[in-house]
C-alpha positions as CSV (number, residue, x, y, z in Angstrom):
1,X,74.8,39.1,52.9
2,X,72.1,41.2,51.6
3,X,70.1,43.5,54.4
4,X,66.0,42.4,54.2
5,X,63.9,45.2,53.6
6,X,60.7,45.7,52.3
7,X,58.0,45.4,54.4
8,X,60.0,46.0,57.4
9,X,59.6,49.2,56.8
10,X,58.6,51.2,60.6
11,X,57.1,54.7,60.1
12,X,60.7,56.5,61.9
13,X,62.7,53.7,61.3
14,X,64.0,51.7,58.4
15,X,64.9,47.9,59.7
16,X,67.6,46.1,58.0
17,X,68.1,42.8,59.4
18,X,71.5,40.9,58.6
19,X,71.0,37.0,58.9
20,X,73.9,35.0,60.3
21,X,72.5,31.2,59.8
22,X,76.0,30.3,60.8
23,X,75.8,31.7,64.3
24,X,72.2,31.1,64.6
25,X,71.7,34.8,64.7
26,X,71.0,38.0,63.1
27,X,72.1,41.2,63.4
28,X,69.1,44.7,63.5
29,X,70.1,47.6,62.3
30,X,67.2,50.3,62.4
31,X,67.9,53.8,60.4
32,X,65.6,57.0,62.3
33,X,63.6,58.6,59.3
34,X,63.4,61.6,61.2
35,X,63.9,63.1,64.9
36,X,60.7,61.8,65.8
37,X,62.0,58.2,66.1
38,X,63.0,57.2,69.6
39,X,65.9,55.3,67.8
40,X,67.4,58.6,66.8
41,X,66.3,60.4,70.5
42,X,68.1,57.1,72.2
43,X,71.6,57.4,70.3
44,X,71.2,61.3,70.2
45,X,70.7,60.8,74.2
46,X,73.1,58.4,74.9
47,X,75.8,59.0,72.9
48,X,76.1,55.5,71.5
49,X,75.1,52.8,68.9
50,X,74.1,49.5,71.0
51,X,70.2,50.4,71.5
52,X,69.2,46.6,72.8
53,X,70.0,43.0,73.0
54,X,67.2,40.5,71.5
55,X,66.0,36.4,72.1
56,X,63.9,34.3,71.0
57,X,61.7,33.3,72.9
58,X,58.1,30.7,73.3
59,X,55.8,32.3,75.3
60,X,56.0,36.3,75.5
61,X,53.3,36.0,78.8
62,X,55.8,34.2,80.7
63,X,58.8,36.1,80.3
64,X,56.6,39.2,80.8
65,X,55.4,37.5,84.1
66,X,58.9,36.5,85.3
67,X,60.5,40.1,84.6
68,X,57.5,41.6,86.4
69,X,58.3,40.2,90.0
70,X,62.4,41.3,88.8
71,X,62.9,44.0,91.2
72,X,66.2,45.1,88.3
73,X,63.9,45.0,85.6
74,X,61.7,47.4,83.9
75,X,59.0,47.0,81.7
76,X,59.2,48.8,78.9
77,X,56.9,47.8,76.6
78,X,55.2,45.6,74.1
79,X,55.1,45.5,70.0
80,X,53.1,43.5,67.4
81,X,54.3,43.5,64.1
82,X,55.1,41.5,60.7
83,X,59.1,40.8,59.5
84,X,58.9,38.1,56.9
85,X,63.0,37.7,58.1
86,X,61.8,36.2,61.5
87,X,58.8,34.4,59.6
88,X,55.8,36.3,59.6
89,X,54.4,37.6,62.4
90,X,56.1,38.3,65.5
91,X,55.4,39.6,69.1
92,X,57.5,41.7,71.1
93,X,58.6,42.3,74.6
94,X,61.0,45.0,75.9
95,X,62.4,45.3,79.9
96,X,65.4,47.7,81.0
97,X,67.5,45.1,83.1
98,X,69.6,46.5,85.7
99,X,70.7,49.3,82.7
100,X,70.4,47.6,79.1
101,X,67.7,46.8,77.4
102,X,66.3,43.5,76.1
103,X,64.1,42.4,73.6
104,X,62.2,39.1,73.4
105,X,60.8,37.9,70.6
106,X,58.5,35.5,70.1
107,X,57.4,34.2,66.4
108,X,53.6,34.0,65.9
109,X,52.9,31.4,62.6
């Protein structure tokens, strides 16, 4: 399947989304555009290709509250964007949980 690009371009990264509908999941590939990219700096610092795991969720606020009370979780931030492959507007929430970054995605359509 071809990747979905277009309005999914970020300032410092190009986002390619590969849907795997038979498995109810997708693969995101972030390609850094320059050395100011957080993706570029993460890969350079940790020398790994896997940045985070992502999960759909119903309510970002409830998920943030849940993990804010978890001593193993560190809040990293939120982001609002429009990604057509996800159906339009989305809110994202990032936590590092025991060293692994997790992204929670709430569709806002």
